[in-house]
C-alpha positions as CSV (number, residue, x, y, z in Angstrom):
1,M,-20.6,7.9,-8.8
2,I,-18.7,4.7,-9.5
3,K,-16.1,5.2,-12.2
4,L,-15.6,2.7,-15.0
5,L,-12.8,2.4,-17.5
6,I,-12.8,0.2,-20.6
7,A,-9.6,-1.2,-22.1
8,E,-10.5,-2.8,-25.5
9,D,-8.7,-2.7,-28.8
10,E,-11.8,-3.5,-31.0
11,E,-13.9,-0.4,-31.5
12,I,-17.0,-2.4,-32.3
13,E,-16.7,-4.2,-28.9
14,V,-16.3,-0.9,-27.1
15,Q,-19.5,0.5,-28.7
16,S,-21.3,-2.7,-28.0
17,L,-20.4,-2.5,-24.3
18,I,-21.4,1.2,-24.1
19,K,-24.8,0.5,-25.6
20,K,-25.5,-2.5,-23.4
21,I,-24.6,-0.9,-20.1
22,D,-27.6,0.6,-18.3
23,W,-25.7,3.6,-16.9
24,E,-28.5,4.9,-14.7
25,E,-29.4,1.5,-13.1
26,T,-25.7,0.5,-12.5
27,G,-24.8,4.0,-11.2
28,L,-21.6,4.0,-13.4
29,E,-19.8,6.8,-15.0
30,L,-17.5,6.1,-18.0
31,V,-14.2,7.9,-17.3
32,G,-12.2,6.6,-20.1
33,I,-11.6,4.2,-23.0
34,A,-8.2,2.8,-23.8
35,N,-7.4,1.1,-27.1
36,N,-4.7,-1.0,-25.4
37,A,-3.1,-1.7,-22.0
38,N,-0.4,0.9,-22.5
39,E,-3.1,3.6,-22.9
40,A,-5.0,2.3,-20.0
41,I,-2.3,2.6,-17.4
42,P,-2.1,6.5,-17.3
43,L,-5.9,6.6,-17.4
44,V,-6.2,4.4,-14.4
45,K,-3.6,6.5,-12.6
46,K,-5.4,9.7,-13.6
47,Y,-9.1,8.7,-12.9
48,E,-8.7,6.0,-10.3
49,P,-11.6,4.0,-11.7
50,H,-13.4,1.6,-9.4
51,I,-14.1,-0.9,-12.2
52,L,-12.0,-1.9,-15.2
53,I,-13.3,-3.9,-18.1
54,T,-10.4,-5.2,-20.1
55,D,-9.8,-7.4,-23.0
56,I,-7.1,-10.0,-22.4
57,E,-5.5,-10.1,-25.9
58,M,-4.5,-6.6,-27.0
59,P,-1.6,-5.3,-29.1
60,G,1.5,-4.7,-27.0
61,M,0.8,-5.4,-23.4
62,S,-1.9,-8.0,-22.6
63,G,-4.9,-7.4,-20.3
64,I,-3.2,-9.8,-17.8
65,D,-0.1,-7.7,-17.7
66,L,-2.2,-4.6,-17.4
67,V,-4.0,-6.1,-14.3
68,S,-0.7,-7.1,-12.7
69,E,0.6,-3.6,-13.2
70,I,-2.4,-1.6,-11.9
71,K,-3.0,-3.9,-8.9
72,L,0.4,-2.7,-7.6
73,Y,-1.0,0.8,-6.9
74,Q,-4.7,0.3,-7.0
75,P,-5.3,-3.1,-5.3
76,D,-9.0,-2.5,-4.7
77,I,-10.0,-2.0,-8.3
78,K,-12.7,-4.4,-9.6
79,I,-11.6,-6.2,-12.7
80,I,-13.7,-7.8,-15.5
81,F,-11.8,-9.8,-18.1
82,Y,-13.8,-9.4,-21.3
83,T,-12.6,-11.8,-23.9
84,G,-13.4,-13.9,-27.0
85,H,-11.3,-16.7,-25.5
86,A,-12.7,-19.3,-23.1
87,D,-9.2,-20.6,-22.4
88,F,-8.3,-22.1,-19.0
89,K,-4.9,-20.3,-19.0
90,Y,-6.7,-17.0,-19.0
91,A,-9.1,-18.1,-16.3
92,K,-6.1,-19.2,-14.2
93,A,-4.4,-15.8,-14.7
94,G,-7.6,-14.2,-13.6
95,I,-7.7,-16.2,-10.4
96,Q,-4.0,-15.3,-9.7
97,F,-4.8,-11.6,-9.9
98,H,-8.2,-11.9,-8.1
99,I,-10.3,-10.6,-11.0
100,D,-13.9,-10.2,-10.2
101,E,-15.5,-11.6,-13.3
102,Y,-14.6,-13.4,-16.5
103,I,-17.0,-12.6,-19.4
104,T,-16.8,-14.1,-22.9
105,K,-17.8,-12.1,-25.9
106,P,-20.5,-11.5,-26.9
107,V,-22.2,-10.8,-23.6
108,E,-25.9,-10.6,-22.9
109,K,-27.0,-7.2,-21.8
110,A,-28.9,-8.4,-18.7
111,Y,-25.9,-10.5,-17.5
112,L,-23.5,-7.6,-18.1
113,N,-25.6,-5.2,-16.1
114,K,-26.1,-7.7,-13.3
115,V,-22.4,-8.1,-12.9
116,L,-21.7,-4.3,-13.2
117,K,-24.5,-3.6,-10.6
118,R,-22.9,-6.1,-8.2
119,L,-19.4,-4.7,-8.6
120,A,-20.7,-1.1,-8.4
121,C,-22.5,-1.9,-5.1
122,S,-19.4,-3.6,-3.7
123,S,-17.2,-0.6,-4.8
124,A,-19.7,1.9,-3.2
125,I,-19.5,0.0,0.1
126,E,-15.7,0.0,0.0
127,K,-15.7,3.7,-0.9
128,Q,-17.9,4.5,2.1
129,K,-15.8,2.4,4.5
130,K,-12.7,4.3,3.4
131,L,-14.4,7.6,4.0
132,E,-15.6,6.5,7.4
133,E,-12.1,5.3,8.3
134,K,-10.6,8.6,7.2
135,V,-13.1,10.5,9.4
136,F,-12.5,8.2,12.3
137,K,-8.7,8.6,12.1
138,Q,-9.2,12.4,12.0
139,Q,-11.4,12.3,15.1
140,I,-8.8,10.3,16.9
141,I,-6.1,12.8,16.0
142,E,-8.3,15.7,17.1
143,S,-9.1,13.9,20.4
144,K,-5.6,13.0,21.4
145,P,-4.9,16.1,23.5
146,I,-8.0,15.5,25.6
147,L,-7.2,11.8,25.8
148,R,-3.6,12.6,26.9
149,D,-4.8,14.9,29.6
150,R,-7.4,12.4,30.9
151,F,-4.9,9.6,30.9
152,L,-2.2,11.6,32.8
153,K,-4.7,12.6,35.4
154,D,-6.0,9.1,35.8
155,W,-2.5,7.7,36.0
156,A,-1.4,10.4,38.5
157,I,-4.2,9.4,40.9
158,G,-3.4,5.7,40.6
159,L,-6.1,4.4,38.3
160,Y,-3.4,2.7,36.1
161,N,-1.0,0.2,37.7
162,N,-0.5,-2.4,35.0
163,D,2.8,-1.6,33.2
164,S,1.7,-3.1,29.8
165,I,-1.5,-1.0,29.8
166,I,0.5,2.1,30.7
167,L,3.1,1.5,28.0
168,S,0.3,0.9,25.5
169,R,-1.4,4.1,26.3
170,L,1.9,6.1,26.3
171,N,2.6,4.8,22.8
172,F,-0.9,5.4,21.5
173,L,-1.0,8.9,22.9
174,E,2.5,9.6,21.7
175,I,3.7,10.5,25.2
176,N,7.5,10.5,25.8
177,K,8.1,7.6,28.2
178,S,11.1,9.2,29.9
179,N,9.2,12.4,30.5
180,P,5.4,11.8,30.3
181,Y,4.7,15.5,30.6
182,K,6.6,16.4,27.4
183,F,4.5,15.5,24.3
184,K,5.4,14.9,20.7
185,T,4.3,17.6,18.4
186,I,1.5,16.3,16.1
187,K,1.0,17.8,12.7
188,V,-2.7,18.0,11.8
């Protein structure tokens, strides 16, 4: 499930968004609603949403400040600026923080769902890539003892004679260069 968080200070806008979103079609799950940016920050940290819909002008901290804050620790989050202002300075700020969409109020249901579906799909692909990278890294860690043994045997019989390749393999396999038969301990 792709997680969505809404940061909007006008309750009527929040309810309008919730009614317009086709939850099943977009594959989204609403994980939180914040009435302002200060409330949104702990919710983003807690739920790690994939998509954030945020108003720009809210009491206290603006949506622009919110995005600049959360991008520090969750750089891949998809951002939609949802605002009643079609002002160039807001669009410029959106470009600066690499927001994914700038929607002015009120939004058509079809357009909102099209945007959300696109961002949800993009988030799902990124989520799958991260999972595959994690699995791949774990497989490499688990394979290192076998790779070390194979490399040392091949090196001992003379299959490796290029110093830069040897050093590269020694580094990758975490083999002590001064004593190649003494290995670093790897925590798994």
